[in-house]
mmCIF file as Biopython writes it, N, C-alpha, C and O atoms, coordinates in Angstrom:
data_model
#
loop_
_atom_site.group_PDB
_atom_site.id
_atom_site.type_symbol
_atom_site.label_atom_id
_atom_site.label_alt_id
_atom_site.label_comp_id
_atom_site.label_asym_id
_atom_site.label_entity_id
_atom_site.label_seq_id
_atom_site.pdbx_PDB_ins_code
_atom_site.Cartn_x
_atom_site.Cartn_y
_atom_site.Cartn_z
_atom_site.occupancy
_atom_site.B_iso_or_equiv
_atom_site.auth_seq_id
_atom_site.auth_asym_id
_atom_site.pdbx_PDB_model_num
ATOM 1   N N  . MET A ? 1  ? 26.053 -18.345 -50.805 1.0 0.0 1  A 1 
ATOM 2   C CA . MET A ? 1  ? 26.347 -17.591 -49.602 1.0 0.0 1  A 1 
ATOM 3   C C  . MET A ? 1  ? 25.542 -16.281 -49.562 1.0 0.0 1  A 1 
ATOM 4   O O  . MET A ? 1  ? 25.129 -15.820 -48.498 1.0 0.0 1  A 1 
ATOM 5   N N  . LYS A ? 2  ? 25.331 -15.693 -50.761 1.0 0.0 2  A 1 
ATOM 6   C CA . LYS A ? 2  ? 24.548 -14.461 -50.810 1.0 0.0 2  A 1 
ATOM 7   C C  . LYS A ? 2  ? 23.120 -14.702 -50.350 1.0 0.0 2  A 1 
ATOM 8   O O  . LYS A ? 2  ? 22.524 -13.854 -49.686 1.0 0.0 2  A 1 
ATOM 9   N N  . LYS A ? 3  ? 22.569 -15.866 -50.704 1.0 0.0 3  A 1 
ATOM 10  C CA . LYS A ? 3  ? 21.193 -16.182 -50.287 1.0 0.0 3  A 1 
ATOM 11  C C  . LYS A ? 3  ? 21.097 -16.281 -48.768 1.0 0.0 3  A 1 
ATOM 12  O O  . LYS A ? 3  ? 20.117 -15.838 -48.168 1.0 0.0 3  A 1 
ATOM 13  N N  . LEU A ? 4  ? 22.120 -16.864 -48.157 1.0 0.0 4  A 1 
ATOM 14  C CA . LEU A ? 4  ? 22.123 -16.999 -46.699 1.0 0.0 4  A 1 
ATOM 15  C C  . LEU A ? 4  ? 22.127 -15.620 -46.045 1.0 0.0 4  A 1 
ATOM 16  O O  . LEU A ? 4  ? 21.353 -15.369 -45.122 1.0 0.0 4  A 1 
ATOM 17  N N  . TRP A ? 5  ? 22.995 -14.723 -46.518 1.0 0.0 5  A 1 
ATOM 18  C CA . TRP A ? 5  ? 23.064 -13.380 -45.952 1.0 0.0 5  A 1 
ATOM 19  C C  . TRP A ? 5  ? 21.766 -12.615 -46.180 1.0 0.0 5  A 1 
ATOM 20  O O  . TRP A ? 5  ? 21.313 -11.880 -45.303 1.0 0.0 5  A 1 
ATOM 21  N N  . ALA A ? 6  ? 21.171 -12.785 -47.351 1.0 0.0 6  A 1 
ATOM 22  C CA . ALA A ? 6  ? 19.897 -12.115 -47.634 1.0 0.0 6  A 1 
ATOM 23  C C  . ALA A ? 6  ? 18.814 -12.614 -46.683 1.0 0.0 6  A 1 
ATOM 24  O O  . ALA A ? 6  ? 17.997 -11.833 -46.194 1.0 0.0 6  A 1 
ATOM 25  N N  . ARG A ? 7  ? 18.814 -13.909 -46.427 1.0 0.0 7  A 1 
ATOM 26  C CA . ARG A ? 7  ? 17.818 -14.471 -45.514 1.0 0.0 7  A 1 
ATOM 27  C C  . ARG A ? 7  ? 18.028 -13.959 -44.090 1.0 0.0 7  A 1 
ATOM 28  O O  . ARG A ? 7  ? 17.069 -13.598 -43.408 1.0 0.0 7  A 1 
ATOM 29  N N  . ILE A ? 8  ? 19.283 -13.930 -43.646 1.0 0.0 8  A 1 
ATOM 30  C CA . ILE A ? 8  ? 19.582 -13.424 -42.304 1.0 0.0 8  A 1 
ATOM 31  C C  . ILE A ? 8  ? 19.159 -11.968 -42.190 1.0 0.0 8  A 1 
ATOM 32  O O  . ILE A ? 8  ? 18.595 -11.559 -41.175 1.0 0.0 8  A 1 
ATOM 33  N N  . GLU A ? 9  ? 19.432 -11.185 -43.232 1.0 0.0 9  A 1 
ATOM 34  C CA . GLU A ? 9  ? 19.055 -9.779  -43.217 1.0 0.0 9  A 1 
ATOM 35  C C  . GLU A ? 9  ? 17.544 -9.609  -43.097 1.0 0.0 9  A 1 
ATOM 36  O O  . GLU A ? 9  ? 17.073 -8.765  -42.334 1.0 0.0 9  A 1 
ATOM 37  N N  . ARG A ? 10 ? 16.776 -10.411 -43.849 1.0 0.0 10 A 1 
ATOM 38  C CA . ARG A ? 10 ? 15.313 -10.330 -43.754 1.0 0.0 10 A 1 
ATOM 39  C C  . ARG A ? 10 ? 14.815 -10.778 -42.382 1.0 0.0 10 A 1 
ATOM 40  O O  . ARG A ? 10 ? 13.879 -10.191 -41.840 1.0 0.0 10 A 1 
ATOM 41  N N  . LEU A ? 11 ? 15.433 -11.807 -41.822 1.0 0.0 11 A 1 
ATOM 42  C CA . LEU A ? 11 ? 15.033 -12.259 -40.490 1.0 0.0 11 A 1 
ATOM 43  C C  . LEU A ? 11 ? 15.280 -11.173 -39.444 1.0 0.0 11 A 1 
ATOM 44  O O  . LEU A ? 11 ? 14.438 -10.932 -38.578 1.0 0.0 11 A 1 
ATOM 45  N N  . MET A ? 12 ? 16.431 -10.528 -39.530 1.0 0.0 12 A 1 
ATOM 46  C CA . MET A ? 12 ? 16.745 -9.459  -38.582 1.0 0.0 12 A 1 
ATOM 47  C C  . MET A ? 12 ? 15.795 -8.276  -38.749 1.0 0.0 12 A 1 
ATOM 48  O O  . MET A ? 12 ? 15.407 -7.639  -37.770 1.0 0.0 12 A 1 
ATOM 49  N N  . MET A ? 13 ? 15.424 -7.988  -39.994 1.0 0.0 13 A 1 
ATOM 50  C CA . MET A ? 13 ? 14.472 -6.916  -40.244 1.0 0.0 13 A 1 
ATOM 51  C C  . MET A ? 13 ? 13.118 -7.268  -39.628 1.0 0.0 13 A 1 
ATOM 52  O O  . MET A ? 13 ? 12.477 -6.418  -39.010 1.0 0.0 13 A 1 
ATOM 53  N N  . ALA A ? 14 ? 12.688 -8.507  -39.796 1.0 0.0 14 A 1 
ATOM 54  C CA . ALA A ? 14 ? 11.419 -8.939  -39.214 1.0 0.0 14 A 1 
ATOM 55  C C  . ALA A ? 14 ? 11.465 -8.858  -37.689 1.0 0.0 14 A 1 
ATOM 56  O O  . ALA A ? 14 ? 10.491 -8.448  -37.057 1.0 0.0 14 A 1 
ATOM 57  N N  . VAL A ? 15 ? 12.578 -9.243  -37.107 1.0 0.0 15 A 1 
ATOM 58  C CA . VAL A ? 15 ? 12.730 -9.167  -35.644 1.0 0.0 15 A 1 
ATOM 59  C C  . VAL A ? 15 ? 12.622 -7.714  -35.183 1.0 0.0 15 A 1 
ATOM 60  O O  . VAL A ? 15 ? 11.965 -7.422  -34.184 1.0 0.0 15 A 1 
ATOM 61  N N  . THR A ? 16 ? 13.262 -6.818  -35.905 1.0 0.0 16 A 1 
ATOM 62  C CA . THR A ? 16 ? 13.232 -5.395  -35.546 1.0 0.0 16 A 1 
ATOM 63  C C  . THR A ? 16 ? 11.808 -4.861  -35.562 1.0 0.0 16 A 1 
ATOM 64  O O  . THR A ? 16 ? 11.394 -4.161  -34.638 1.0 0.0 16 A 1 
ATOM 65  N N  . PHE A ? 17 ? 11.057 -5.188  -36.609 1.0 0.0 17 A 1 
ATOM 66  C CA . PHE A ? 17 ? 9.667  -4.738  -36.676 1.0 0.0 17 A 1 
ATOM 67  C C  . PHE A ? 17 ? 8.832  -5.363  -35.564 1.0 0.0 17 A 1 
ATOM 68  O O  . PHE A ? 17 ? 7.985  -4.690  -34.976 1.0 0.0 17 A 1 
ATOM 69  N N  . ALA A ? 18 ? 9.057  -6.621  -35.276 1.0 0.0 18 A 1 
ATOM 70  C CA . ALA A ? 18 ? 8.294  -7.285  -34.210 1.0 0.0 18 A 1 
ATOM 71  C C  . ALA A ? 18 ? 8.588  -6.644  -32.854 1.0 0.0 18 A 1 
ATOM 72  O O  . ALA A ? 18 ? 7.675  -6.452  -32.049 1.0 0.0 18 A 1 
ATOM 73  N N  . GLU A ? 19 ? 9.846  -6.315  -32.597 1.0 0.0 19 A 1 
ATOM 74  C CA . GLU A ? 19 ? 10.199 -5.676  -31.328 1.0 0.0 19 A 1 
ATOM 75  C C  . GLU A ? 19 ? 9.578  -4.299  -31.193 1.0 0.0 19 A 1 
ATOM 76  O O  . GLU A ? 19 ? 9.296  -3.841  -30.085 1.0 0.0 19 A 1 
ATOM 77  N N  . ALA A ? 20 ? 9.363  -3.634  -32.336 1.0 0.0 20 A 1 
ATOM 78  C CA . ALA A ? 20 ? 8.762  -2.299  -32.323 1.0 0.0 20 A 1 
ATOM 79  C C  . ALA A ? 20 ? 7.237  -2.364  -32.266 1.0 0.0 20 A 1 
ATOM 80  O O  . ALA A ? 20 ? 6.567  -1.331  -32.288 1.0 0.0 20 A 1 
ATOM 81  N N  . GLY A ? 21 ? 6.696  -3.563  -32.193 1.0 0.0 21 A 1 
ATOM 82  C CA . GLY A ? 21 ? 5.246  -3.719  -32.101 1.0 0.0 21 A 1 
ATOM 83  C C  . GLY A ? 21 ? 4.553  -3.820  -33.450 1.0 0.0 21 A 1 
ATOM 84  O O  . GLY A ? 21 ? 3.324  -3.875  -33.509 1.0 0.0 21 A 1 
ATOM 85  N N  . GLU A ? 22 ? 5.310  -3.843  -34.519 1.0 0.0 22 A 1 
ATOM 86  C CA . GLU A ? 22 ? 4.749  -3.960  -35.865 1.0 0.0 22 A 1 
ATOM 87  C C  . GLU A ? 22 ? 4.707  -5.432  -36.279 1.0 0.0 22 A 1 
ATOM 88  O O  . GLU A ? 22 ? 5.426  -5.860  -37.182 1.0 0.0 22 A 1 
ATOM 89  N N  . HIS A ? 23 ? 3.869  -6.179  -35.613 1.0 0.0 23 A 1 
ATOM 90  C CA . HIS A ? 23 ? 3.829  -7.628  -35.815 1.0 0.0 23 A 1 
ATOM 91  C C  . HIS A ? 23 ? 3.369  -8.025  -37.208 1.0 0.0 23 A 1 
ATOM 92  O O  . HIS A ? 23 ? 3.901  -8.967  -37.795 1.0 0.0 23 A 1 
ATOM 93  N N  . GLU A ? 24 ? 2.389  -7.316  -37.735 1.0 0.0 24 A 1 
ATOM 94  C CA . GLU A ? 24 ? 1.894  -7.666  -39.069 1.0 0.0 24 A 1 
ATOM 95  C C  . GLU A ? 24 ? 2.967  -7.420  -40.133 1.0 0.0 24 A 1 
ATOM 96  O O  . GLU A ? 24 ? 3.101  -8.205  -41.072 1.0 0.0 24 A 1 
ATOM 97  N N  . THR A ? 25 ? 3.717  -6.350  -39.990 1.0 0.0 25 A 1 
ATOM 98  C CA . THR A ? 25 ? 4.804  -6.077  -40.941 1.0 0.0 25 A 1 
ATOM 99  C C  . THR A ? 25 ? 5.853  -7.177  -40.863 1.0 0.0 25 A 1 
ATOM 100 O O  . THR A ? 25 ? 6.367  -7.621  -41.890 1.0 0.0 25 A 1 
ATOM 101 N N  . ALA A ? 26 ? 6.170  -7.617  -39.656 1.0 0.0 26 A 1 
ATOM 102 C CA . ALA A ? 26 ? 7.133  -8.713  -39.486 1.0 0.0 26 A 1 
ATOM 103 C C  . ALA A ? 26 ? 6.621  -9.981  -40.159 1.0 0.0 26 A 1 
ATOM 104 O O  . ALA A ? 26 ? 7.384  -10.698 -40.806 1.0 0.0 26 A 1 
ATOM 105 N N  . ARG A ? 27 ? 5.337  -10.253 -40.005 1.0 0.0 27 A 1 
ATOM 106 C CA . ARG A ? 27 ? 4.748  -11.435 -40.657 1.0 0.0 27 A 1 
ATOM 107 C C  . ARG A ? 27 ? 4.813  -11.328 -42.177 1.0 0.0 27 A 1 
ATOM 108 O O  . ARG A ? 27 ? 5.094  -12.309 -42.865 1.0 0.0 27 A 1 
ATOM 109 N N  . GLU A ? 28 ? 4.551  -10.128 -42.694 1.0 0.0 28 A 1 
ATOM 110 C CA . GLU A ? 28 ? 4.630  -9.936  -44.147 1.0 0.0 28 A 1 
ATOM 111 C C  . GLU A ? 28 ? 6.043  -10.185 -44.663 1.0 0.0 28 A 1 
ATOM 112 O O  . GLU A ? 28 ? 6.225  -10.798 -45.715 1.0 0.0 28 A 1 
ATOM 113 N N  . ILE A ? 29 ? 7.026  -9.716  -43.934 1.0 0.0 29 A 1 
ATOM 114 C CA . ILE A ? 29 ? 8.424  -9.937  -44.333 1.0 0.0 29 A 1 
ATOM 115 C C  . ILE A ? 29 ? 8.715  -11.436 -44.355 1.0 0.0 29 A 1 
ATOM 116 O O  . ILE A ? 29 ? 9.371  -11.925 -45.274 1.0 0.0 29 A 1 
ATOM 117 N N  . MET A ? 30 ? 8.239  -12.160 -43.364 1.0 0.0 30 A 1 
ATOM 118 C CA . MET A ? 30 ? 8.485  -13.596 -43.310 1.0 0.0 30 A 1 
ATOM 119 C C  . MET A ? 30 ? 7.740  -14.318 -44.435 1.0 0.0 30 A 1 
ATOM 120 O O  . MET A ? 30 ? 8.260  -15.282 -44.997 1.0 0.0 30 A 1 
ATOM 121 N N  . ARG A ? 31 ? 6.532  -13.864 -44.769 1.0 0.0 31 A 1 
ATOM 122 C CA . ARG A ? 31 ? 5.792  -14.471 -45.875 1.0 0.0 31 A 1 
ATOM 123 C C  . ARG A ? 31 ? 6.512  -14.254 -47.195 1.0 0.0 31 A 1 
ATOM 124 O O  . ARG A ? 31 ? 6.583  -15.165 -48.019 1.0 0.0 31 A 1 
ATOM 125 N N  . GLU A ? 32 ? 7.047  -13.059 -47.404 1.0 0.0 32 A 1 
ATOM 126 C CA . GLU A ? 32 ? 7.807  -12.774 -48.620 1.0 0.0 32 A 1 
ATOM 127 C C  . GLU A ? 32 ? 8.997  -13.704 -48.737 1.0 0.0 32 A 1 
ATOM 128 O O  . GLU A ? 32 ? 9.320  -14.177 -49.827 1.0 0.0 32 A 1 
ATOM 129 N N  . GLU A ? 33 ? 9.648  -13.965 -47.620 1.0 0.0 33 A 1 
ATOM 130 C CA . GLU A ? 33 ? 10.804 -14.872 -47.627 1.0 0.0 33 A 1 
ATOM 131 C C  . GLU A ? 33 ? 10.380 -16.265 -48.053 1.0 0.0 33 A 1 
ATOM 132 O O  . GLU A ? 33 ? 11.070 -16.908 -48.843 1.0 0.0 33 A 1 
ATOM 133 N N  . ASP A ? 34 ? 9.260  -16.736 -47.542 1.0 0.0 34 A 1 
ATOM 134 C CA . ASP A ? 34 ? 8.784  -18.071 -47.898 1.0 0.0 34 A 1 
ATOM 135 C C  . ASP A ? 34 ? 8.489  -18.180 -49.389 1.0 0.0 34 A 1 
ATOM 136 O O  . ASP A ? 34 ? 8.708  -19.233 -49.989 1.0 0.0 34 A 1 
ATOM 137 N N  . LYS A ? 35 ? 8.000  -17.112 -49.984 1.0 0.0 35 A 1 
ATOM 138 C CA . LYS A ? 35 ? 7.638  -17.140 -51.397 1.0 0.0 35 A 1 
ATOM 139 C C  . LYS A ? 35 ? 8.860  -17.095 -52.304 1.0 0.0 35 A 1 
ATOM 140 O O  . LYS A ? 35 ? 8.875  -17.754 -53.344 1.0 0.0 35 A 1 
ATOM 141 N N  . THR A ? 36 ? 9.885  -16.333 -51.936 1.0 0.0 36 A 1 
ATOM 142 C CA . THR A ? 36 ? 10.966 -16.057 -52.866 1.0 0.0 36 A 1 
ATOM 143 C C  . THR A ? 36 ? 12.207 -16.897 -52.677 1.0 0.0 36 A 1 
ATOM 144 O O  . THR A ? 36 ? 12.876 -17.217 -53.660 1.0 0.0 36 A 1 
ATOM 145 N N  . ASP A ? 37 ? 12.539 -17.264 -51.470 1.0 0.0 37 A 1 
ATOM 146 C CA . ASP A ? 37 ? 13.842 -17.884 -51.232 1.0 0.0 37 A 1 
ATOM 147 C C  . ASP A ? 37 ? 13.922 -19.365 -51.532 1.0 0.0 37 A 1 
ATOM 148 O O  . ASP A ? 37 ? 14.910 -19.838 -52.094 1.0 0.0 37 A 1 
ATOM 149 N N  . ARG A ? 38 ? 12.902 -20.086 -51.165 1.0 0.0 38 A 1 
ATOM 150 C CA . ARG A ? 38 ? 13.020 -21.539 -51.245 1.0 0.0 38 A 1 
ATOM 151 C C  . ARG A ? 38 ? 12.085 -22.126 -52.274 1.0 0.0 38 A 1 
ATOM 152 O O  . ARG A ? 38 ? 10.868 -22.085 -52.097 1.0 0.0 38 A 1 
ATOM 153 N N  . PRO A ? 39 ? 12.628 -22.670 -53.342 1.0 0.0 39 A 1 
ATOM 154 C CA . PRO A ? 39 ? 11.741 -23.374 -54.269 1.0 0.0 39 A 1 
ATOM 155 C C  . PRO A ? 39 ? 11.201 -24.626 -53.593 1.0 0.0 39 A 1 
ATOM 156 O O  . PRO A ? 39 ? 11.927 -25.323 -52.884 1.0 0.0 39 A 1 
ATOM 157 N N  . ARG A ? 40 ? 9.956  -24.899 -53.813 1.0 0.0 40 A 1 
ATOM 158 C CA . ARG A ? 40 ? 9.340  -26.073 -53.205 1.0 0.0 40 A 1 
ATOM 159 C C  . ARG A ? 40 ? 9.760  -27.329 -53.952 1.0 0.0 40 A 1 
ATOM 160 O O  . ARG A ? 40 ? 9.641  -27.386 -55.175 1.0 0.0 40 A 1 
ATOM 161 N N  . PRO A ? 41 ? 10.245 -28.328 -53.244 1.0 0.0 41 A 1 
ATOM 162 C CA . PRO A ? 41 ? 10.630 -29.564 -53.928 1.0 0.0 41 A 1 
ATOM 163 C C  . PRO A ? 41 ? 9.396  -30.290 -54.452 1.0 0.0 41 A 1 
ATOM 164 O O  . PRO A ? 41 ? 8.322  -30.241 -53.853 1.0 0.0 41 A 1 
ATOM 165 N N  . THR A ? 42 ? 9.571  -30.949 -55.561 1.0 0.0 42 A 1 
ATOM 166 C CA . THR A ? 42 ? 8.464  -31.729 -56.095 1.0 0.0 42 A 1 
ATOM 167 C C  . THR A ? 42 ? 8.389  -33.046 -55.343 1.0 0.0 42 A 1 
ATOM 168 O O  . THR A ? 42 ? 9.412  -33.607 -54.950 1.0 0.0 42 A 1 
ATOM 169 N N  . ARG A ? 43 ? 7.211  -33.520 -55.153 1.0 0.0 43 A 1 
ATOM 170 C CA . ARG A ? 43 ? 7.010  -34.768 -54.415 1.0 0.0 43 A 1 
ATOM 171 C C  . ARG A ? 43 ? 7.265  -35.930 -55.356 1.0 0.0 43 A 1 
ATOM 172 O O  . ARG A ? 43 ? 6.641  -36.035 -56.412 1.0 0.0 43 A 1 
ATOM 173 N N  . ARG A ? 44 ? 8.177  -36.792 -54.971 1.0 0.0 44 A 1 
ATOM 174 C CA . ARG A ? 44 ? 8.467  -37.987 -55.754 1.0 0.0 44 A 1 
ATOM 175 C C  . ARG A ? 44 ? 7.823  -39.191 -55.087 1.0 0.0 44 A 1 
ATOM 176 O O  . ARG A ? 44 ? 7.758  -39.264 -53.860 1.0 0.0 44 A 1 
ATOM 177 N N  . PRO A ? 45 ? 7.355  -40.118 -55.878 1.0 0.0 45 A 1 
ATOM 178 C CA . PRO A ? 45 ? 6.801  -41.327 -55.253 1.0 0.0 45 A 1 
ATOM 179 C C  . PRO A ? 45 ? 7.909  -42.098 -54.548 1.0 0.0 45 A 1 
ATOM 180 O O  . PRO A ? 45 ? 9.044  -42.161 -55.020 1.0 0.0 45 A 1 
ATOM 181 N N  . ASP A ? 46 ? 7.560  -42.672 -53.427 1.0 0.0 46 A 1 
ATOM 182 C CA . ASP A ? 46 ? 8.536  -43.472 -52.685 1.0 0.0 46 A 1 
ATOM 183 C C  . ASP A ? 46 ? 8.856  -44.737 -53.467 1.0 0.0 46 A 1 
ATOM 184 O O  . ASP A ? 46 ? 7.965  -45.398 -53.999 1.0 0.0 46 A 1 
ATOM 185 N N  . ARG A ? 47 ? 10.110 -45.053 -53.526 1.0 0.0 47 A 1 
ATOM 186 C CA . ARG A ? 47 ? 10.535 -46.273 -54.219 1.0 0.0 47 A 1 
ATOM 187 C C  . ARG A ? 47 ? 11.121 -47.231 -53.191 1.0 0.0 47 A 1 
ATOM 188 O O  . ARG A ? 47 ? 11.929 -46.836 -52.350 1.0 0.0 47 A 1 
ATOM 189 N N  . THR A ? 48 ? 10.727 -48.437 -53.262 1.0 0.0 48 A 1 
ATOM 190 C CA . THR A ? 48 ? 11.287 -49.452 -52.398 1.0 0.0 48 A 1 
ATOM 191 C C  . THR A ? 48 ? 12.190 -50.333 -53.243 1.0 0.0 48 A 1 
ATOM 192 O O  . THR A ? 48 ? 11.763 -50.926 -54.234 1.0 0.0 48 A 1 
ATOM 193 N N  . LEU A ? 49 ? 13.432 -50.402 -52.833 1.0 0.0 49 A 1 
ATOM 194 C CA . LEU A ? 49 ? 14.383 -51.254 -53.570 1.0 0.0 49 A 1 
ATOM 195 C C  . LEU A ? 49 ? 14.374 -52.634 -52.936 1.0 0.0 49 A 1 
ATOM 196 O O  . LEU A ? 49 ? 14.495 -52.782 -51.720 1.0 0.0 49 A 1 
ATOM 197 N N  . ARG A ? 50 ? 14.231 -53.617 -53.767 1.0 0.0 50 A 1 
ATOM 198 C CA . ARG A ? 50 ? 14.210 -55.000 -53.265 1.0 0.0 50 A 1 
ATOM 199 C C  . ARG A ? 50 ? 15.226 -55.815 -54.013 1.0 0.0 50 A 1 
ATOM 200 O O  . ARG A ? 50 ? 15.374 -55.691 -55.228 1.0 0.0 50 A 1 
ATOM 201 N N  . ALA A ? 51 ? 15.920 -56.644 -53.287 1.0 0.0 51 A 1 
ATOM 202 C CA . ALA A ? 51 ? 16.873 -57.537 -53.921 1.0 0.0 51 A 1 
ATOM 203 C C  . ALA A ? 51 ? 16.105 -58.678 -54.589 1.0 0.0 51 A 1 
ATOM 204 O O  . ALA A ? 51 ? 15.119 -59.178 -54.048 1.0 0.0 51 A 1 
ATOM 205 N N  . SER A ? 52 ? 16.557 -59.069 -55.737 1.0 0.0 52 A 1 
ATOM 206 C CA . SER A ? 52 ? 15.871 -60.177 -56.396 1.0 0.0 52 A 1 
ATOM 207 C C  . SER A ? 52 ? 16.227 -61.477 -55.668 1.0 0.0 52 A 1 
ATOM 208 O O  . SER A ? 52 ? 17.333 -61.648 -55.154 1.0 0.0 52 A 1 
ATOM 209 N N  . SER A ? 53 ? 15.278 -62.356 -55.646 1.0 0.0 53 A 1 
ATOM 210 C CA . SER A ? 53 ? 15.517 -63.624 -54.968 1.0 0.0 53 A 1 
ATOM 211 C C  . SER A ? 53 ? 16.353 -64.525 -55.889 1.0 0.0 53 A 1 
ATOM 212 O O  . SER A ? 53 ? 16.280 -64.391 -57.110 1.0 0.0 53 A 1 
ATOM 213 N N  . PRO A ? 54 ? 17.136 -65.431 -55.321 1.0 0.0 54 A 1 
ATOM 214 C CA . PRO A ? 54 ? 17.943 -66.329 -56.140 1.0 0.0 54 A 1 
ATOM 215 C C  . PRO A ? 54 ? 17.046 -67.184 -57.025 1.0 0.0 54 A 1 
ATOM 216 O O  . PRO A ? 54 ? 16.008 -67.680 -56.589 1.0 0.0 54 A 1 
ATOM 217 N N  . GLY A ? 55 ? 17.460 -67.344 -58.255 1.0 0.0 55 A 1 
ATOM 218 C CA . GLY A ? 55 ? 16.705 -68.186 -59.175 1.0 0.0 55 A 1 
ATOM 219 C C  . GLY A ? 55 ? 15.769 -67.412 -60.072 1.0 0.0 55 A 1 
ATOM 220 O O  . GLY A ? 55 ? 15.149 -68.002 -60.957 1.0 0.0 55 A 1 
ATOM 221 N N  . HIS A ? 56 ? 15.645 -66.123 -59.879 1.0 0.0 56 A 1 
ATOM 222 C CA . HIS A ? 56 ? 14.757 -65.326 -60.742 1.0 0.0 56 A 1 
ATOM 223 C C  . HIS A ? 56 ? 15.539 -64.463 -61.649 1.0 0.0 56 A 1 
ATOM 224 O O  . HIS A ? 56 ? 14.962 -63.723 -62.446 1.0 0.0 56 A 1 
#
């Protein structure tokens, strides 16, 4: 829950800077969020599950 509030707080801060015309600062805040908040999932190979045929 703390992560959610921290993210909302950063989003609101970015909005405030954007409204004040500080677009680059808002972008920097959003970039920082992308780097710190969400770990990137590792890509797993797709697996197809198949039922075995009768007799095998």
